[in-house]
C-alpha positions in Angstrom: 158.7 29.2 137.4 161.4 29.6 140.1 161.2 27.9 143.5 160.6 31.2 145.2 157.7 32.1 142.9 156.1 28.7 143.5 156.4 29.1 147.2 154.9 32.5 147.1 152.1 31.4 144.8 151.1 28.2 146.5 151.9 28.8 150.2 148.5 30.3 151.1 146.3 27.7 149.2 148.3 24.8 150.7 148.1 26.4 154.2 144.3 26.8 153.8 144.0 23.2 152.5 145.9 21.9 155.6 144.0 24.2 157.9 140.6 23.0 156.7 141.7 19.3 156.8 143.1 19.7 160.3 140.0 21.1 161.8 141.4 24.6 161.9 144.3 23.8 164.2 146.4 26.7 163.1 149.7 25.6 164.7 149.4 22.1 163.2 148.4 23.5 159.8 151.5 25.7 159.8 153.7 22.8 160.7 152.3 20.6 158.0 152.5 23.4 155.4 156.1 24.0 156.3 156.8 20.3 155.9 155.2 20.3 152.5 157.4 23.2 151.3 160.5 21.6 152.9 159.8 18.5 150.9 159.4 20.6 147.8 162.8 22.2 148.4 164.4 18.8 148.9 162.9 17.3 145.7 163.0 20.5 143.6 165.5 19.1 141.0 163.4 16.0 140.5 160.1 17.9 140.2 160.8 20.7 137.7 159.0 18.8 134.9 155.9 17.7 136.8 152.6 19.3 137.8 153.8 21.2 140.9 150.3 22.2 142.0 149.2 18.6 141.9 152.3 17.4 143.7 151.9 20.0 146.4 148.2 19.0 147.0 149.0 15.3 147.1 152.0 15.9 149.4 149.8 18.1 151.7 147.1 15.5 151.8 149.6 12.8 152.7 151.2 14.9 155.4 147.8 15.9 156.8 146.9 12.2 157.1 150.1 11.5 158.9 149.6 14.5 161.2 146.0 13.5 162.0 147.1 10.0 162.9 150.0 11.3 165.1 147.9 14.0 166.8 144.8 11.9 167.1 146.8 9.5 169.2 147.9 12.4 171.3 144.3 13.7 171.4 145.4 17.1 170.0 142.7 17.0 167.2 139.3 16.8 168.7 136.5 15.2 166.6 133.0 16.4 167.4 130.7 13.6 168.4 127.5 13.0 166.4 125.1 13.4 169.3 126.8 16.7 170.3 126.4 17.9 166.7 122.7 17.0 166.7 122.0 18.7 170.0 123.8 21.8 168.9 121.9 21.8 165.6 118.6 21.8 167.5 119.5 25.3 168.9 119.2 27.0 165.5 116.1 28.2 163.9 115.0 26.3 160.8 116.1 29.3 158.6 119.5 29.5 160.2 119.9 25.7 159.9 119.0 25.7 156.2 121.6 28.5 155.6 124.3 26.6 157.5 123.5 23.3 155.7 123.6 25.1 152.3 127.0 26.7 153.1 128.4 23.3 154.3 127.1 21.4 151.2 128.7 24.0 148.9 131.9 24.0 150.8 132.1 20.2 150.7 131.5 20.0 147.0 134.1 22.6 145.9 136.2 23.0 149.1 139.6 23.7 147.7 138.5 26.3 145.1 136.2 28.0 147.5 138.5 28.2 150.4 141.2 29.7 148.1 138.8 32.5 147.2 137.8 33.3 150.8 139.4 35.9 153.1 140.8 34.6 156.4 137.9 36.1 158.4 135.4 34.3 156.0 137.3 31.0 156.5 137.0 31.3 160.2 133.3 32.1 160.0 132.8 29.1 157.7 134.5 26.9 160.2 132.3 28.1 163.0 129.3 27.5 160.9 130.5 24.0 159.9 130.9 23.2 163.6 127.4 24.5 164.2 128.5 27.2 166.6 125.6 29.5 167.5 125.6 33.0 166.1 125.7 34.5 169.6 128.7 32.4 170.5 130.5 33.4 167.2 129.7 37.0 168.1 131.3 36.6 171.5 134.4 34.8 170.1 134.9 37.4 167.4 134.1 40.5 169.5 131.2 41.3 167.2 127.4 41.5 167.5 125.0 38.7 166.7 123.4 40.9 164.0 126.8 41.4 162.4 127.5 37.7 162.5 124.1 37.0 160.9 124.8 39.4 158.1 128.3 38.0 157.6 126.8 34.5 157.3 124.3 35.7 154.7 127.1 37.5 152.7 129.3 34.4 153.0 126.4 32.2 151.7 125.9 34.5 148.7 129.6 34.6 148.0 130.0 30.8 148.3 126.9 30.3 146.2 128.3 32.6 143.5 131.6 30.8 143.6 129.9 27.4 143.3 127.7 28.7 140.4 130.9 29.9 138.6 132.7 26.6 139.3 129.7 24.5 138.0 129.4 26.6 134.9 133.0 25.7 134.1 132.2 22.0 134.2 
């Protein structure tokens, strides 16, 4: 496979991996993704006989860790505090909370494969749900209605559940 084809094939999955790992900081994820592919270009001659996908994932993970350390010191990446998360969680109905918890559990188990199969809009919704943002707030942020967000969350749950079922059947 040529370098161009590898870049075309793996750019989006690596970007999504970085985006998820960097708490959906798009600018930082873009920078890290570019760094990964810059490193690929620099090492291309040495890597032609290795597992490129594995190398890209390991390099992305390493660069994400470096970016987190650098930006945590600069307070660019904000970690949500446990008590805040608990207080936000109390604002959901039991049914909504169960749905959100199920989505988060499935995402954690099969994160890379699942995120690769989601559309950008679904990835953003999953991140809002992971951060326990209320449906009304998601609707406001996305310019949508609360009912549409609820239905999108249900559809996302079904899609993620089907993807997890498919992934576990392969094991």
